[in-house]
N, C-alpha and C positions, 0 to 999 in steps of 0.2 A: 298880962302873957296869953292868957288862953281866949281872950276877946281878939288878940292879934291872930292867932291860928285859925277861928273859926272864917273865912274868906277863903285859906287854900284846902279847906277839909272835903270841897264840892269838887278841887279838880284833881286832888289826890285819890279823890274816891274813883272819876271818871279812867284816871289814868291805870288806876289798877285793874281796873275792869277792860281795859283794852288790848292790856298786857296779858291781862286772863286768857281774853279771846286770842290773842294773836298766837301764844307759846300750844303747840301741842305735840305731842311726844308718842309716837307711834312703836308699839313692841317690833321682835325681830322678825313676828310671821306675816308684820301688815307694810303695805307702801301707799302713799299719798299719791291721787292724781288731782295735782294742782292747776287751776284756772286764773289766769288775770285778764277779768272784766268780761268773765266769758270766754276768752281763747286759752286752748292749750298750753299752759306751759313747760310742765315736765312732772316726773314722780320722783317725789321726794320718800328719804326714809331708809332705814329704818333711824331713831332717834330721836334728839327735839329738832323740833322745825318751827320758823315763824313768818304767819299770814300775814297780812296785813289784812283787818278786818272791816267790809265794804266793799272791797278792791280784788281779793284772792279768797278764791273757795278752792277749800279740799275736800278729795272723795275718797273715804276710807276702802282699801281692798287688801281682802285676804287670799293668803296666799298656801295655808291649810289645804289639805287636800277635805274637800266637800263627800260626801255619800247623800248620795240622793235615791231615794224609794220610789220607784217607778208605781203606778198605781195597776194595778189588776187589768188586761185587755183579753178582749176577745177575738180569738185568733181561727180563722178557719185554716186547716192546712190542705197541703195539697191533696189528699184524699178525701178531702170534704167533713173532716171531724172538727165540730165547733168545740177549742179550749178555753181556759181561760190561766194564762200566764202572767204574772208578775215578777220583776227582777230588782236587783239593786245597782248602781252607780255610782262609780270615786272619778272624780275628777279634781282637778284645780288650777289652778289660774297662772298663768306662765306669764302672762302679759298685760299687765295693769289697764293701760293704754290703751290696747285694744277693746278689753274689757270693760271699758266705760263709753268709750266713743264711738265703737261701730252694733252694740247692741244697746237695745231700753234695760235689759232686765236678764245678764247673762243666767242666772241660775234656773228662770223659769223656762227660757229660751231649750237654756239643756233638756229640760224635763221636758216638754213639747216634740222634741225632736226625737228624744229616747224612746217615746210612747210610740209614733210614726214609724221608727225604723224598727222597733221592739215586732210590731203586728207584718211588717214589709217581710221582714227576713225571714218570720217563722212562716208566712205564708207560702215561703217557698219550698219546705220541708215536708215528709213525712210524719205522722202521730210517731212512728217506731226511731224515726231519725231527734224526735224532739226529746225521747227520753233517754236514746242510748250516747247521742253525739252532743250531750251541752259543752262541753270544751269549743268542739268545733264550732257549733253554734255561740258560744259566747266571744270566742274569736272574731266574729265576722261583723257581729253587730257592733263591738267595739270600733273595728277598721272604718266602718261608717262611719259612727258619729265623730270617730275624731278626728277622720278628714274634712267632714265639713263641720266643725267647732272651731277649726285652727284659726280660722281667720276672726274669730272671736279673739283668740287670744286664751284658750281652754284648751287642757291637755285631758286627755278621757285615760285614767288610769288603766280600770278593770269594769268590764261587765259582768255579773253574775245574772242567770235565773236562779232563782228563787223556787217556784212552785211552779208546776202543771196540771191544772185540776179538770177531773173528768166526771161526764154524770157517772147516776149507777149504771146504766146498763150501757156504756162502752169499757166503763170496768170488768163488769159478769162478760162482756164478750173477751175481753182482753185475757182474761183468769183462763174462758174454756181455749182459749188461743196456746196460752203456756201448757196448760193440761197436754193438749192433744200431741204439742210440741215434744213433752215430754215422754209420753206413750211413746210417738214415735222412737223417739232416740233409745229408749231401753228395747224394742222390736230389732232396731240397726246394732245396738250393741249385744245383744239375746244371738242373733243371725250369725256375727262374728265371731263371736264363742262357739255355737255349733261349727259352724265351718272348720276350724282352729282345730276342734276336737275331733271331727271327720280324718283332719288332715294328719293327724297326728295317731290314728286308732289304725289308718292304714299303714305306718309309716312301722307303726308296732307291730303288724301282721307278716309285713315284710319280713323284716326280723325273725319274727319266732317260724315263718316258715324256711328261714337259713339255718337257724340253731337250733335244732330239738329241745336245746338243756334250757330255751328261754321259754318254751314252751311248755316244760315241765313245775320251770319256776313261779310261770301263771296259773296252773291248774293246783298247785299250791297256794300260790298267793287266793286264792277262789273260795277252796276251803279252809283256809282261818277263816274269810269273809265270813263264811253261813255259819262258822262255828260257834261265832259271837251275838247269833242274831235271833232272837227269840222264837225260832221258827219247830214246828213239828217235825219234820223231815229230817231223817237221821241217814246221813251220808257215809257209805265205805270207800274211802280213798284205797284209789286201782292204779296200782304206776302204770305210768305210757306203756314203756318197752315189752309189758304183757300184753297191753292192746294192740302193740304193732306187733307181735308174735303170734295174736290171736288174727292180725288182718292177713300178714304173710299166708300164714295156716290154709285160711280159707279161698284164699287167690291159688295154691299149687291146689288145693281138691276140686273146685272150678275146673282147673286146667288140665289135670289128668281124666277128669269125666268129660273133658272134650277130646280125648285125644284116646280113647280107647278102644275095644277090637271091632273092626269092621265087619260088615254081615257079609254072609258069606256069596248071596246072589250078586254082592257088588262089584264094578270094575274091575275095583281091586284084584279081588279072592279068583277072576275067571283068570287074569293072566296067570 
C-alpha cells in the first residue's frame, strides 16, 4: 500500500508548493499591482488573490500614511542668514498603479523632492518669517510637493517644519534685538502713560478752577497724605477761605493806597 503511494508523493508536494506560491492574502490596507507576462493587468485586493506562478507577478503597495523624516538642510534665507532646517512629511499612496508604473521608488523620490522644495521655499523668506510664520510656510511646501507628486499617485497630507537651528552669533544678535524691542515698547508705554496723566491733570485743574470746594478737598487730601509719611516737617492746616479773605484784604489795601489824596501842586488841585 505504501509502495503504491510513493510515486504520488513528489507530484503532490509540487502541487502544494505551486498552490502555496499562487495564493496571496492582502490585508485591508494593502493592494496588489498584478503584471501578466510583464504587462500591467490590474490592481487587486484586499483579501484572497490567486497568482499564477511564473506567469503573473504582484507588487504590494501600502495605502497607509507614511511618515517621512526630511534630513536637515542648509538654507540661506532672503536676508543672507544661514540656518539648518529639518521637517517631517506625511503622505500616502492613493493610486497604486501610478505609484508603481510612473516612478521607480516613490518613497525615495518623495524624499528627494521634499528636500529640494524645502530649500527652495525657505530661501525666499526672511529669518523672521521662518521663525514666526511656520504655518504659512508649511502650507506652501505642502502645496508644491503635492502638486508634483500627483502624477505619481501620491497625496501629501501634511508638512511640518520641526527645527530651525541658528549659530551662536545669530542667537546673540536676535537676543539683543529682542531686548531693544522690549525697551522701545517700555518707553512708548511710559510716554503714553505720561501723556494720559497730563491730560487728566489738565482736566482736574479745570474742574478745581470752577469749583472752590474741589480745591478744598484736594488740599485736605494732600494734608492727609503728608501726615502718613515719616517726615519731620510739621504742617498746620489753614482753611482756604481765610487765605481768600487775606488775599482780598491785601487787594483792597493796595487799591486804597493808589487812590490816596493828590498833591497840592497837581493840576487837579489848581482847578
